[in-house]
N, C-alpha and C positions, 0 to 999 in steps of 0.2 A: 584465486577463483578457479583457474584452469586446473590446478592440482586437485581441488575438491571435486570438480566436475569429473575429472578423469578417474579419481578414486571411486566415486559413487557409481559411475557407469561400469568400470572394470569389475568392481565388487559384485554388482548386480548380475552381470553377464557370466562372470566366472562362477559365482555362487549357484546360478541356475544350472550351469554345466556340471558342477560338482554334484548337485542334487540328482541330476539325470545320469550320473555316473559316467560322464564324458571326461571328467578330470579327477585325478587323485588329489589327495591333500596337498602334496608338493606341487602338483600341477596347478591347483587353484591359487596357491600363494604366488607362484611364478607368473601366472597369467595376470593376476591382480596388479603386481608390481610393474610388469612390462606394459600393460595397458595404461596405467596411471602416468608413468613417465612419458610414454609416447604421446598422450594427449597434451600433457603439460608442455613438452618441448616442441611438439609439432603443431598439429591442429586437428580439427575434426576430419580433415581429408586423410591425413596419415593414420589416425586412430581408426577411422571408418573402414579403410582398406584392410587393416589388420583384423577388424571384427568381421568383415565380410568373409575373409578366409576362414576364420575360426568357426563361425556359425555354419557356413555351408559345409565345411569338412566334418563337423560334429554331426550334422543331420545325415550326411551321406554314410557316415560310419555306422549309423543305426539302421539305415535303409537296407532292407532285405538281408539282414545280418545272418540269418540261418543259411541262406544260399551261398554266403561267402565263407562259411566256417572251414571248408577244406583248404582254401587258399590261405586263410588267416592262421591256421594251425601251425604253419611253419615260420611265421613272423617272429622277430625278436620281441616286439612289443605290440600288444593289441589291447582293445578295450579302452580303459581309462588312461588318458595321456598324463604322464608324469612331468616333473620339472624339466628333465632332460629333453623330452620331446617338444615341450613348449618353447624352450630356449633354442633348440635346433631349428625350429620353424620361424620363430620371431626374433631371436637374438640379433641376427645380422641386420634385420630391419630396424631394430631399436638403435643399434650402433650408428647406422646411416642417418637416422632421425636426429640423434645427438650431435653428430658431426655437422649436419646442416644447421642446427640451432647455433652451434658455436662459430661455424664458418659457412654462411649461406652461399649456395651455389646451385644452379639448376640441375647439374648432372647428378647431385646427391639424390634429388627426387626421382630421376629416371632410374638410378641404381635401385632405389627402394621399390619402385614400381616393378622392376624386373624380378627382384627378390620375392616379393609377395606373389607375383604371377607364377614364378617357378614353384614355390611351395604349394600353392593352390593347385596348379596343374599336376604336380606329382601326386598329391593326395587324391584328387579326383580320379586320376588314372588308376591308382591302387584300389579305391573303393568301387568304382564303376567297372574297371577292367576285370576285377575279380568275378564279375557276373558273366564274362564271356563264355559262350557255349563251345568255343574251340580253344584248345590249349595254347598258351602263349609260346612265342619263339624266343630263344636267347638272342639278345641284341648283339652278342659277340660272335656266336657260331651260326645263328639262323636255324638251329635245330629246335624241335619241339621240346618243351620242358613242362614240368608239373605246375599247375596253378599255385601261385605264391612263391615261386622260385625267384630269388633276387636277380635282376637283370632280364627278366622275362617281359616281353612286350606283346600287345595284341592290337588289332585294329580298333576294337572298342575302347581300349585303354588310351590309344593315341587320340581318338576323337574326343574322349573325356578330357585329356590333357589340354588340347587346344581350346575346348570350351571353358576350362578353368582359367586359363590365361586371359581369354577374351572377357570373361566375367569380371575379373579383377580390374582390367582396363576400363570397362564400362562403369563399374561401381565408382572407381576413383574419379572418372570424368564427371559423373553425375554429382558426386559430392562436391567437387570443385565448382560446378555450375550453380548449385543451390546454397552453398555455404558462404557465410560472411568472411570466413578465413580463406586463405589461398595457399597454393604452392608458391615457390619463389616467383617473383614478378616476371622474370624472363620466360618462365614456362607458361604462365598465364597469358602473356601477350602473344606468344607464338603458338598457342594451342590449336591443334588441328585434330578434332575428335577421332576421325577415322585412322589417322596416323598414330595417334596416342594409343587407341585400343589395339591397333595392329601390332605395335611395339610390345604390348603386354602379351598378346597372343603368341608372337614369335619367341619372346623371352621365356614364356611358360613352356613351350615345346622344347626349346634348347635346354633349359634347366632340367626338365623331366628326363630327357634323353641322356644328359650327362649323369643324372642320378642313376639311371638304369645301367649305363656303361660302367660306372664305378662300382655299382653293386655286383656286376658280372665279373669284375677283374680284381678289385682291391678289397671288397668287403669280406670280413671273416665269415666263412660258411662251415657248416658241420654236417655230418651224416649220422642219422639215428641208427644205432645198432639193433634196434628192435623192429622198426617198420621200414628201414632203409631209405627214408626220405632225406633229401637235401634241404637243410633248414638254416635259419639264422640263429637259432637258440643253442646254447651250450648244453642244455638238457632237453630231452624229449622222451615221451612215453615213460616218464618217471626215472630215466637213467641218463648218466652223462653221455653226450654225443661226441663223436670223433671229429676233430678239425681236419678239413680236407683242402682248404685253400684260403687265400686272403692274407692281408697284411695285419699285423698286430695293431690293435687300437682302432681299426676301421670298422666300427659297429654301425648300426642303422642311423644313429644320430649324426655321426661324422659324415656319412654319405649324404644325408639330407642337407647339412650345412654346405657341403661342397657343391651340390646341385643348385642350391639357392644362390650361391656365389656366381656360378656360371650364368644363371638367369640375370643377375644384376649386371654383370659385365657385358653381356650381349645387349641388354637394353641401352646401356650407355653408348655402345658402339653404334647401334641403330639410330639413336638420337643424334649422334654426331654426323652420321651419313646423311640424315634427313635435314640437318641444319636446324634442329629444334633446341639447341643449347644456347 
């Protein structure tokens, strides 16, 4: 029954996103499979946290889209999320859910909470930070950079990042409170709402900053020979762009995975410090 419920819910939500052009065909298939497996092996709490990230991020990507066109024009991937983006944001969470199903332990849940907080915080920072009226600063040098530059941070983006992490913590706690299912028993019995939501908020900030730092140091970046912009794409203005920095293979998806991993690790460490495991 859990497999059928997961399949029905995932197909409905991913299908609506596909119709609204938030997902490509490959993204729809990946989201459907990921959501189905997570519901079947986890619970409504695990699945709901994933869906909260996906729906909020999809809505924000459509919000004031024209105002964010300048920043988004330099991104490697924009618009409809493909399978790579879906897996980069949800694949690590699914792995943790699967491990917890096979070897139940409270810290797997906290790692999952941190991962989902990090990907949500990073996405909110990108979508809302792109509306900042002041140019962002490079997290590496502190110098002003063009909107959309990888590794650029702004006050508005940082605030959005914190809000995204807190949002995931609040949603997960509410789901656990009203659901017949639960996270591992040790988590449920030691649950302190403020601490739990705070962990998600901190993990979101840490994961988002890690994403920005890696984006400013390791991510492959190019310069357009036509407009002169520093971009994530290998082509721009209809012409091949020149690679100017970064390590081979470190594209936007790889950076997102690493940022989410940092969020997961930080959540586990915070849970251990607070004695919640």
